[in-house]
DSSP file (Angstrom, degrees, kcal/mol; ACC not computed):
  #  RESIDUE AA STRUCTURE BP1 BP2  ACC     N-H-->O    O-->H-N    N-H-->O    O-->H-N    TCO  KAPPA ALPHA  PHI   PSI    X-CA   Y-CA   Z-CA
    1    1 A M              0   0    0      0, 0.0    60,-0.3     0, 0.0     2,-0.1   0.000 360.0 360.0 360.0 145.4   11.0   59.5  121.1
    2    2 A T     >  -     0   0    0      1,-0.1     4,-2.0    58,-0.1     5,-0.1  -0.356 360.0-112.0 -80.3 160.7   10.2   55.8  121.6
    3    3 A L  H  > S+     0   0    0      1,-0.2     4,-2.4     2,-0.2     5,-0.2   0.897 117.6  54.8 -55.5 -43.8    9.4   53.3  118.9
    4    4 A E  H  > S+     0   0    0      1,-0.2     4,-2.2     2,-0.2    -1,-0.2   0.887 107.0  49.7 -62.3 -38.4    5.8   53.0  120.3
    5    5 A R  H  > S+     0   0    0      2,-0.2     4,-2.7     1,-0.2    -1,-0.2   0.896 109.0  52.5 -72.7 -34.6    5.3   56.8  120.0
    6    6 A Y  H  X S+     0   0    0     -4,-2.0     4,-2.7     2,-0.2    -2,-0.2   0.933 108.9  50.4 -61.1 -44.0    6.6   56.8  116.4
    7    7 A I  H  X S+     0   0    0     -4,-2.4     4,-2.9     2,-0.2     5,-0.2   0.931 112.3  46.7 -58.9 -47.4    4.1   54.0  115.5
    8    8 A R  H  X S+     0   0    0     -4,-2.2     4,-3.1     1,-0.2     5,-0.3   0.910 111.3  52.4 -61.3 -43.2    1.3   56.0  117.1
    9    9 A L  H  X S+     0   0    0     -4,-2.7     4,-2.4     2,-0.2    -2,-0.2   0.928 111.9  44.8 -56.8 -49.3    2.4   59.1  115.2
   10   10 A F  H  X S+     0   0    0     -4,-2.7     4,-3.2     2,-0.2     5,-0.2   0.952 114.8  48.8 -62.8 -49.6    2.5   57.3  111.8
   11   11 A A  H  X S+     0   0    0     -4,-2.9     4,-2.5     1,-0.2     5,-0.2   0.948 114.4  45.0 -57.1 -50.1   -1.0   55.7  112.5
   12   12 A G  H  X S+     0   0    0     -4,-3.1     4,-2.6    -5,-0.2     5,-0.2   0.924 114.5  48.1 -61.0 -43.0   -2.6   58.9  113.6
   13   13 A T  H  X S+     0   0    0     -4,-2.4     4,-2.6    -5,-0.3     5,-0.2   0.930 111.9  49.3 -62.3 -46.1   -1.1   60.9  110.7
   14   14 A F  H  X S+     0   0    0     -4,-3.2     4,-2.5     2,-0.2    -1,-0.2   0.896 112.0  49.2 -58.9 -40.8   -2.2   58.2  108.1
   15   15 A I  H  X S+     0   0    0     -4,-2.5     4,-2.1    -5,-0.2    -2,-0.2   0.957 113.4  45.2 -65.9 -49.2   -5.7   58.2  109.5
   16   16 A L  H  X S+     0   0    0     -4,-2.6     4,-2.0     1,-0.2    -2,-0.2   0.896 114.3  49.1 -64.6 -37.5   -6.1   62.0  109.5
   17   17 A V  H  X S+     0   0    0     -4,-2.6     4,-2.7    -5,-0.2    -1,-0.2   0.933 110.6  48.9 -62.3 -45.7   -4.6   62.3  106.0
   18   18 A S  H  X S+     0   0    0     -4,-2.5     4,-2.2    -5,-0.2    -1,-0.2   0.831 110.3  52.7 -68.0 -29.2   -6.8   59.6  104.5
   19   19 A L  H  X S+     0   0    0     -4,-2.1     4,-1.7     2,-0.2    -1,-0.2   0.874 110.1  47.6 -71.5 -35.5   -9.9   61.3  106.1
   20   20 A L  H  X S+     0   0    0     -4,-2.0     4,-2.6     2,-0.2     5,-0.3   0.924 112.4  49.3 -66.2 -42.8   -8.9   64.5  104.5
   21   21 A L  H  X>S+     0   0    0     -4,-2.7     4,-2.7     1,-0.2     5,-1.6   0.888 110.6  51.3 -58.9 -42.7   -8.4   62.8  101.2
   22   22 A A  H  <5S+     0   0    0     -4,-2.2    -1,-0.2     3,-0.2    -2,-0.2   0.853 113.3  45.0 -67.2 -34.3  -11.7   61.1  101.5
   23   23 A H  H  <5S+     0   0    0     -4,-1.7    -2,-0.2     1,-0.1    -1,-0.2   0.888 126.9  26.7 -74.1 -39.4  -13.5   64.4  102.2
   24   24 A F  H  <5S+     0   0    0     -4,-2.6    -2,-0.2     2,-0.1    -3,-0.2   0.660 134.4  19.5-102.2 -16.6  -11.8   66.4   99.5
   25   25 A Q  T  <5S-     0   0    0     -4,-2.7    -3,-0.2    -5,-0.3    -4,-0.1   0.736 120.3 -23.5-116.6 -69.2  -10.9   63.9   96.8
   26   26 A S    > < -     0   0    0     -5,-1.6     3,-1.8     1,-0.1    -1,-0.2  -0.987  41.9-131.0-153.0 136.6  -12.8   60.5   96.9
   27   27 A P  G >  S+     0   0    0      0, 0.0     3,-1.7     0, 0.0     4,-0.2   0.650  99.2  82.2 -64.8 -11.9  -14.6   58.5   99.6
   28   28 A H  G >  S+     0   0    0      1,-0.3     3,-1.7     2,-0.2     4,-0.4   0.716  73.8  74.3 -64.0 -20.5  -12.6   55.5   98.4
   29   29 A W  G X> S+     0   0    0     -3,-1.8     4,-1.4     1,-0.3     3,-1.1   0.709  77.3  76.9 -65.7 -18.4   -9.7   56.8  100.6
   30   30 A L  H <> S+     0   0    0     -3,-1.7     4,-2.4     1,-0.3    -1,-0.3   0.773  82.2  66.3 -61.3 -26.3  -11.8   55.5  103.6
   31   31 A W  H <> S+     0   0    0     -3,-1.7     4,-1.9    -4,-0.2    -1,-0.3   0.851  99.2  51.1 -63.4 -35.4  -10.6   52.0  102.6
   32   32 A F  H <> S+     0   0    0     -3,-1.1     4,-2.4    -4,-0.4    -2,-0.2   0.899 108.0  52.4 -68.7 -40.0   -7.0   53.2  103.6
   33   33 A T  H  X S+     0   0    0     -4,-1.4     4,-2.4     1,-0.2    -2,-0.2   0.916 110.2  48.5 -59.1 -40.8   -8.4   54.4  107.0
   34   34 A A  H  X S+     0   0    0     -4,-2.4     4,-2.8     1,-0.2    -1,-0.2   0.874 109.1  53.0 -66.2 -34.9   -9.9   51.0  107.4
   35   35 A F  H  X S+     0   0    0     -4,-1.9     4,-2.4     2,-0.2    -2,-0.2   0.926 109.6  47.8 -64.7 -45.5   -6.7   49.3  106.5
   36   36 A V  H  X S+     0   0    0     -4,-2.4     4,-2.4     2,-0.2    -2,-0.2   0.934 113.3  48.5 -56.3 -50.1   -4.8   51.4  109.1
   37   37 A G  H  X S+     0   0    0     -4,-2.4     4,-2.5     1,-0.2    -2,-0.2   0.905 111.0  50.7 -60.6 -43.0   -7.4   50.6  111.8
   38   38 A F  H  X S+     0   0    0     -4,-2.8     4,-3.0     2,-0.2     5,-0.2   0.890 109.3  50.5 -59.9 -41.3   -7.3   46.9  110.9
   39   39 A N  H  X S+     0   0    0     -4,-2.4     4,-2.1     2,-0.2    -1,-0.2   0.901 110.1  50.1 -69.4 -37.9   -3.5   46.9  111.2
   40   40 A L  H  X S+     0   0    0     -4,-2.4     4,-1.7     2,-0.2    -2,-0.2   0.936 112.7  48.2 -63.3 -43.5   -3.7   48.5  114.6
   41   41 A L  H  X S+     0   0    0     -4,-2.5     4,-1.1     1,-0.2     3,-0.2   0.951 113.9  44.6 -59.8 -52.2   -6.3   45.9  115.7
   42   42 A Q  H  X S+     0   0    0     -4,-3.0     4,-2.6     1,-0.2     6,-0.4   0.810 110.6  54.4 -65.8 -31.3   -4.4   43.0  114.5
   43   43 A S  H  X S+     0   0    0     -4,-2.1     4,-2.0    -5,-0.2    -1,-0.2   0.853 105.7  53.5 -70.2 -33.3   -1.1   44.3  116.0
   44   44 A S  H  < S+     0   0    0     -4,-1.7    -1,-0.2    -3,-0.2    -2,-0.2   0.786 116.4  38.7 -73.1 -24.1   -2.6   44.6  119.4
   45   45 A L  H  < S+     0   0    0     -4,-1.1    -2,-0.2    -5,-0.1    -1,-0.2   0.847 130.5  26.8 -90.3 -34.9   -3.8   41.0  119.2
   46   46 A T  H  < S-     0   0    0     -4,-2.6    -3,-0.2     2,-0.2    -2,-0.2   0.570  90.8-132.7-102.6 -11.3   -0.7   39.4  117.6
   47   47 A R     <  +     0   0    0     -4,-2.0     2,-0.5    -5,-0.3    -4,-0.2   0.720  67.0 127.2  59.6  23.9    2.0   41.8  118.6
   48   48 A F        +     0   0    0     -6,-0.4    -1,-0.2    -5,-0.1    -2,-0.2  -0.954  31.1 171.5-110.3 119.3    3.2   41.8  115.0
   49   49 A C     >  -     0   0    0     -2,-0.5     4,-1.3     1,-0.1     3,-0.3  -0.957  23.9-159.5-133.5 113.8    3.5   45.3  113.5
   50   50 A P  H  > S+     0   0    0      0, 0.0     4,-2.0     0, 0.0     5,-0.1   0.827  95.7  56.2 -57.3 -36.1    5.1   45.8  110.0
   51   51 A L  H  > S+     0   0    0      1,-0.2     4,-2.8     2,-0.2     5,-0.2   0.880 102.4  57.1 -65.4 -38.9    5.8   49.4  110.7
   52   52 A E  H  > S+     0   0    0     -3,-0.3     4,-2.3     2,-0.2    -1,-0.2   0.889 106.7  48.8 -55.5 -42.3    7.8   48.3  113.8
   53   53 A I  H  X S+     0   0    0     -4,-1.3     4,-2.0     2,-0.2    -1,-0.2   0.916 111.9  47.8 -66.3 -45.4   10.0   46.2  111.7
   54   54 A V  H  X S+     0   0    0     -4,-2.0     4,-1.5     1,-0.2    -2,-0.2   0.927 112.3  49.3 -61.7 -45.6   10.6   48.9  109.2
   55   55 A L  H  <>S+     0   0    0     -4,-2.8     5,-2.6     1,-0.2     4,-0.4   0.871 109.4  51.7 -67.7 -36.4   11.4   51.5  111.9
   56   56 A K  H ><5S+     0   0    0     -4,-2.3     3,-1.3    -5,-0.2    -1,-0.2   0.902 107.1  53.0 -64.8 -38.8   13.9   49.1  113.6
   57   57 A K  H 3<5S+     0   0    0     -4,-2.0    -1,-0.2     1,-0.3    -2,-0.2   0.823 108.0  52.1 -64.9 -30.3   15.7   48.6  110.4
   58   58 A L  T 3<5S-     0   0    0     -4,-1.5    -1,-0.3    -5,-0.1    -2,-0.2   0.488 122.3-109.0 -80.6  -4.5   16.0   52.3  110.0
   59   59 A G  T X 5 +     0   0    0     -3,-1.3     3,-1.1    -4,-0.4     2,-0.3   0.563  65.9 150.0  91.8   7.4   17.4   52.5  113.5
   60   60 A V  T 3 < +     0   0    0     -5,-2.6    -1,-0.3     1,-0.2    -2,-0.1  -0.574  64.4  23.0 -76.2 135.9   14.5   54.1  115.2
   61   61 A G  T 3  S+     0   0    0      1,-0.4    -1,-0.2    -2,-0.3   -58,-0.2   0.365  90.8 120.0  94.6  -5.5   14.1   53.3  118.9
   62   62 A K  S <  S-     0   0    0     -3,-1.1    -1,-0.4   -60,-0.1     2,-0.1  -0.757  71.8-107.2 -92.4 138.5   17.7   52.3  119.4
   63   63 A P        -     0   0    0      0, 0.0     2,-0.1     0, 0.0     3,-0.1  -0.376  34.4-122.7 -67.0 141.4   19.7   54.3  122.0
   64   64 A S    >   -     0   0    0      1,-0.1     3,-1.6    -2,-0.1     2,-0.1  -0.414  37.8 -83.8 -78.8 159.8   22.2   56.7  120.6
   65   65 A A  T 3  S+     0   0    0      1,-0.3    -1,-0.1    -2,-0.1     3,-0.1  -0.411 115.7  16.9 -64.7 131.8   25.9   56.5  121.6
   66   66 A G  T 3  S+     0   0    0      1,-0.3     2,-0.3    -2,-0.1    -1,-0.3   0.611  86.3 148.8  82.5  12.2   26.5   58.4  124.8
   67   67 A C    <   -     0   0    0     -3,-1.6    -1,-0.3     1,-0.1     0, 0.0  -0.623  28.6-169.4 -81.7 133.3   22.9   58.5  125.8
   68   68 A C              0   0    0     -2,-0.3    -1,-0.1     1,-0.1    -2,-0.0   0.663 360.0 360.0 -98.1 -16.4   22.5   58.5  129.6
   69   69 A S              0   0    0      0, 0.0    -1,-0.1     0, 0.0    -2,-0.0   0.446 360.0 360.0-107.1 360.0   18.7   57.9  130.0
């Protein structure tokens, strides 16, 4: 899976989980949803994504040894 797909997976998961928490626990979880949305917006404008930095440090998105594609 590519780095971009991991970022989309994380963002989508965080949004859905925060919406579930807002529905079942407290509406204050919607602030987390807004934070994720704001981060997606700013990263599309500035090309700076904190999650991308973390994932790269963890080795996500780097080709593995012996990979042909």
